[in-house]
N, C-alpha and C positions, 0 to 999 in steps of 0.2 A: 504494500500500500504506500503510495507516495506521500511524503511528508508535506504539511501545509507550507505555502510559500512564505508566510510570515516567520515560521520556525526556521526555515532554511536561511532566510535573510538574517535572523538573529545569530545563527551560527557563523555567518560570514562577516559579522561586525568586527570592528577593531577592538583589541583588548584594552583593558583599563590602563595598564602601564604605558602602552603606546600613546593613548589619548592624553594622559597626564603629561608625559614627556613632550609631546608635540605642542600641547597647549602652552606649557611654560616656555618652550623654545620660541613659539610664534610671538608670545607676549614680550619676551626679552628682545626678539628681533625688531619688533615695532619700537620699543624703547630706544634701542641703539640707533635705529634709523632716524629717529626724531631728536636724538641727543645733540648732535652737532648743529643742525639748523636753529634749534631753540636757543642754545648757548650763544651762537654767533649773531642772531638777529635781535635778541632782547638785550637792552642795556644793563650794565652792572649797577648795583646799589652802593653809593658811597658809604663808607664806614668811618667812625672817628679814628684819628691817628692813635697809634701807629698801625692799625689794622688795614689790610688791603681791601679794595672793593670786592663785594660779594655778588654772586649770581642768584640772589634770593628770588627774583621774579622768574628766572628760568627754572630754578629748582621746584618752585611751587607749581608752575605750569606742567613741568615734566611729571610731577607726582600725580596731578589730576589726569593727565593723558595716560599714564601707566594704569591707573585704576580703570579708566574707560576702555583701554585696550584689553585689559584682563577680563572685564565683564563681557565685552563683545566677543572675545575669543572663546570664552567658556560657553556662550550661548550659541555660537555659529559653527565652531570647528568640529565638535564631536559628531554631529549629524553628517557633516560633509565628509569627515574621515570614515565614518561607517559606510557611506555610499562608495567611497574610493576602495575600501577594503572588500566590499561586496563585489566590486567590479574586477578586483585583482585577487587579493588574498589577505587574510589577517597577518600572515608572516611578512608579506610585503609592507604592510602598515608598520610593523615593528621595525623593519629596516629603514623605512622613511623617517620614523621618529629618531632612530639611532643616527642617521645622516644629519638630521637637523641639530641634534644635541652636539654631535661631534664637530659639525661646522661652526657652531657658536663657540665651542671651546677653542678651536683653532683661531677664530676671530679674536677672542680675548687675548690669547697668547701673542698674536701678531701685534695687537694694539699696545700691549704692555711693552713689547720689544721696541716698537716705534717710539713709545714714550721715553724709554731709556736712551734711545739713540738720538732723537730729534727734539725731545721736550714735549711741546704741545702736539697732541695727536687727534684732535677732533676731526680734521679732514680725513685722516687715515681711518678712523672709526666709521665715518660716513661712507668712504669708498668700499671698505670691507663689508659693511652692512648691505650696500647695494649689490655687491657680488654674491653675498649669501642669499639674498632674496631672489636674485635671478637664477641661481643654481637650484634653489629649492622649488621655484616655480617651474623650471624645466623638468625636474625630477617628478614633480606632482603631475604635470601635464603629459609628459612623454615617457617617463621612466618607470611607469608602473609594471609594464611587461618585463622589463629587465630585472626589477626588484623581485617580481614573482618567480622568474626563472632562477635567480640567485638563491632565493629562499627555498625553492623546490630542490635545487642542487644540493644545498646544505642538508635538507631532510633526507635526500637519497643517500648522501655520503654517510650521514649519521646512522641510517638504517643498515647500510652495508657494513659499517664498522661494527654495529651491534651483532650482525650475523657472524662476522669473523670472530668476534670475541666469544660469542656463543659456541662457534665451531671449535675454537681453541679450548674452551672449557670442556666441551663434549669430548674432544680428543684427549684432553688430560685425564678425564674420568675413565675413558676407555683404556688408556695406558695404565692407570692405577689398577683397574680391574684385571687387565692381563698380567700385570706384575704380581698381584695377589694370587691369581690363578696358578701362575708358574710356581710361586713360592709354596702354595698348598700342595701342588703335585709333587714338588721336590721333597717336601717333608713327608708326604705319604709314601713315596718310594724309599726314602731313608728308613722310615719306620718299618716298612715291609721287609727291607733287606736286613735290618737288625733282628727282626723276628726269625727270619730264615737262618741267620747265623746262630741264634740261640738254639733253634731246633737242631742244627747240625752238631753243635757242641753237646747238646743233651742226648741226642740219639746218633752216636757215631755209626758209620756204615760197617 
């Protein structure tokens, strides 16, 4: 009996870890994309001497935009990700979330490196954020089949390794059985030979 369509769709939905990771990654990506324009466009707030000027207006605006981005992402992304996972596979959704998180980690490392080398790195963060968004959009739009094939290849390799491990274990158990069988036969022959020797000594010809 075929399963209902709704149940099959639920089976093909993205997992909770992938949804959480991608939601946080997209929210962080929005924040990093808006960071440089907001800091560069809004003026600084003068502070009493000897304190330097502060970006209070930019920080307040960024905080509000971060909350809005988080709420919008939580409301919109899970349903869209479920549709994407149903079209490809939940394992592909896991790889998509891993690519997003790994790309953000690389972005932060490169931004910190640029900060140590050149000092101010807002434009570097902006450029890296644009690259991250372009790459993720391309993967989301065109890379679903590739991620599904990659995930399927990993599952096949894992199953093949499991069969090999099971075969090695089965072979090991067979070897132990054969070794025990040979040992038992050897002990039986030795015991029989000893009994024959005793009978020979007891009843000489």
